VMD Tcl script that draws the C-alpha trace (Angstrom):
set ca {
  {10.66 41.55 -41.16}
  {8.27 42.43 -38.33}
  {8.71 41.09 -34.79}
  {5.62 38.85 -35.00}
  {6.98 37.06 -38.07}
  {10.42 36.69 -36.41}
  {8.74 35.19 -33.32}
  {6.86 32.66 -35.47}
  {10.05 31.63 -37.29}
  {11.92 31.32 -33.98}
  {9.10 29.22 -32.51}
  {9.26 26.95 -35.56}
  {13.01 26.54 -35.14}
  {12.73 25.84 -31.39}
  {9.73 23.48 -31.49}
  {9.03 21.81 -34.80}
  {12.60 21.26 -35.97}
  {13.90 19.61 -32.75}
  {10.85 17.33 -32.51}
  {11.19 16.36 -36.16}
  {14.93 15.73 -35.71}
  {14.28 13.48 -32.71}
  {11.71 11.55 -34.71}
  {14.00 11.21 -37.75}
  {16.93 10.31 -35.46}
  {14.85 7.58 -33.84}
  {13.94 6.21 -37.25}
  {17.58 6.26 -38.43}
  {18.69 4.56 -35.22}
  {16.14 1.81 -35.80}
  {17.07 1.48 -39.45}
  {20.80 1.22 -38.77}
  {20.91 -0.65 -35.46}
  {18.21 -3.17 -36.22}
  {19.21 -3.66 -39.83}
  {15.81 -2.87 -41.32}
  {15.34 -3.98 -44.88}
  {13.70 -1.89 -47.61}
  {10.24 -3.39 -47.06}
  {10.32 -2.47 -43.34}
  {11.40 1.09 -44.17}
  {8.63 1.37 -46.76}
  {6.10 -0.04 -44.25}
  {7.22 2.51 -41.66}
  {6.78 5.40 -44.12}
  {3.31 4.19 -45.17}
  {2.28 3.71 -41.52}
  {3.52 7.21 -40.71}
  {1.44 8.65 -43.57}
  {-1.65 6.83 -42.31}
  {-0.93 8.10 -38.79}
  {-0.67 11.70 -40.10}
  {-4.12 11.45 -41.66}
  {-5.61 9.68 -38.64}
  {-4.16 12.22 -36.19}
  {-5.39 15.12 -38.30}
  {-8.88 13.60 -38.45}
  {-8.91 12.99 -34.66}
  {-7.61 16.51 -34.00}
  {-10.17 18.24 -36.21}
  {-12.93 16.05 -34.75}
  {-11.99 17.40 -31.31}
  {-12.66 20.95 -32.54}
  {-15.98 19.91 -34.11}
  {-17.15 18.11 -30.95}
  {-16.30 21.08 -28.71}
  {-17.98 23.47 -31.13}
  {-21.14 21.38 -31.24}
  {-21.17 21.17 -27.42}
  {-21.39 24.97 -27.36}
  {-23.96 25.10 -30.16}
  {-21.55 26.39 -32.81}
  {-21.89 24.31 -35.99}
  {-18.95 23.99 -38.41}
  {-19.24 25.47 -41.88}
  {-16.27 23.61 -43.41}
  {-13.95 20.78 -42.37}
  {-10.68 19.99 -44.10}
  {-8.17 17.35 -43.08}
  {-4.78 18.26 -44.56}
  {-3.60 21.41 -46.32}
  {-3.10 22.47 -49.90}
  {-5.31 21.64 -52.86}
  {-8.22 19.57 -51.62}
  {-10.52 16.80 -52.79}
  {-14.17 17.12 -51.79}
  {-15.05 13.90 -49.91}
  {-18.69 14.43 -48.95}
  {-21.21 16.96 -47.76}
  {-22.75 16.45 -44.32}
  {-25.85 18.63 -44.45}
  {-24.46 22.06 -45.34}
  {-20.92 21.22 -44.20}
  {-18.41 20.26 -46.92}
  {-15.73 17.81 -45.78}
  {-12.53 17.65 -47.82}
  {-9.09 16.05 -47.79}
  {-6.03 18.21 -48.51}
  {-3.07 17.05 -50.58}
  {-0.64 17.43 -47.64}
  {-1.85 14.97 -45.00}
  {-0.69 16.73 -41.85}
  {-2.82 19.47 -40.36}
  {-6.23 20.73 -41.30}
  {-8.82 23.19 -40.09}
  {-12.42 23.64 -39.11}
  {-14.32 26.80 -39.97}
  {-17.31 27.63 -37.79}
  {-20.42 29.53 -38.88}
  {-20.35 32.06 -36.05}
  {-18.91 32.37 -32.57}
  {-21.53 33.91 -30.25}
  {-19.77 32.41 -27.24}
  {-17.55 33.50 -24.36}
  {-13.79 33.74 -24.51}
  {-13.46 30.69 -22.22}
  {-15.65 28.65 -24.59}
  {-13.55 29.73 -27.58}
  {-10.38 28.64 -25.77}
  {-11.99 25.26 -25.08}
  {-12.94 24.95 -28.78}
  {-9.36 25.68 -29.86}
  {-7.96 23.32 -27.22}
  {-10.40 20.56 -28.25}
  {-8.13 19.36 -31.04}
  {-5.09 19.01 -28.80}
  {-7.23 17.33 -26.13}
  {-8.52 14.80 -28.68}
  {-4.95 14.12 -29.87}
  {-3.79 13.66 -26.27}
  {-6.58 11.19 -25.55}
  {-5.76 9.31 -28.77}
  {-2.08 9.04 -27.73}
  {-3.08 7.60 -24.34}
  {-5.50 5.17 -26.00}
  {-2.83 4.11 -28.52}
  {-0.29 3.50 -25.76}
  {-2.72 1.37 -23.80}
  {-4.23 -0.59 -26.68}
  {-1.19 -1.36 -28.86}
  {0.08 -4.72 -27.54}
  {3.25 -4.74 -25.44}
  {5.07 -7.03 -27.86}
  {4.81 -4.19 -30.41}
  {6.71 -1.81 -28.15}
  {8.46 0.04 -30.99}
  {5.13 0.75 -32.67}
  {3.72 2.03 -29.36}
  {6.72 4.29 -28.84}
  {6.71 5.66 -32.37}
  {2.97 6.29 -32.33}
  {3.13 8.24 -29.07}
  {6.23 10.13 -30.32}
  {4.31 11.10 -33.47}
  {1.32 12.29 -31.42}
  {3.68 14.30 -29.18}
  {5.17 15.93 -32.29}
  {1.69 16.79 -33.61}
  {0.55 18.17 -30.24}
  {3.69 20.31 -29.79}
  {3.36 21.62 -33.33}
  {-0.27 22.54 -32.74}
  {0.48 24.35 -29.49}
  {3.79 26.02 -30.31}
  {4.34 25.72 -34.04}
  {3.39 27.89 -36.95}
  {0.46 27.52 -39.30}
  {0.30 27.99 -43.07}
  {-0.20 31.49 -44.45}
  {-3.57 33.06 -43.52}
  {-4.22 30.40 -40.84}
  {-3.56 30.33 -37.11}
  {-2.32 27.40 -35.07}
  {-4.35 26.39 -32.04}
  {-1.59 27.75 -29.82}
  {-1.64 31.13 -31.62}
  {-5.40 31.40 -31.14}
  {-5.29 30.34 -27.47}
  {-2.43 32.74 -26.69}
  {-4.30 35.55 -28.45}
  {-7.49 34.88 -26.50}
  {-5.60 34.68 -23.20}
  {-3.81 37.96 -23.92}
  {-7.06 39.74 -24.83}
  {-8.41 41.83 -21.94}
}
mol new
graphics top color blue
foreach p $ca { graphics top sphere $p radius 0.5 }
foreach p [lrange $ca 0 end-1] q [lrange $ca 1 end] { graphics top cylinder $p $q radius 0.2 }
display resetview
């Protein structure tokens, strides 16, 4: 196993697993301490699935917006990974939904831009997710404090995974791309 693959596995173990364990631990605490019934647990799981898709859409939209600001049009947009369902075609850009709701990617036609602009394009997804977390915290009513907390925790998990986690085979996470561009001299 090469050192780059070991580093990616270690990063997964140090970032994604602890965040996921905190999130699952929070859910178990709520389920046990607040005596949630089956319908509340099911509602939580459904809401989490919807949040995964919404966060992925917001994140990928951040990349698209930054790319368009620099005059770089996308050539393909997919929300989610795995086998995909073609949703629609916007001009020459196919938009699809992957079977696994978390994650996604945007492919751009060409990148005739500076390194700084590329970094901004890669960081656009995390920036959009961060803004969405702040908006969610401020717009979810205070009497729904648990929903506010869980939503922001989920966004924090998504953001950390994007910056420090690993991506599926043949893909790069935003953090991988940004670190590579910063290291390039």
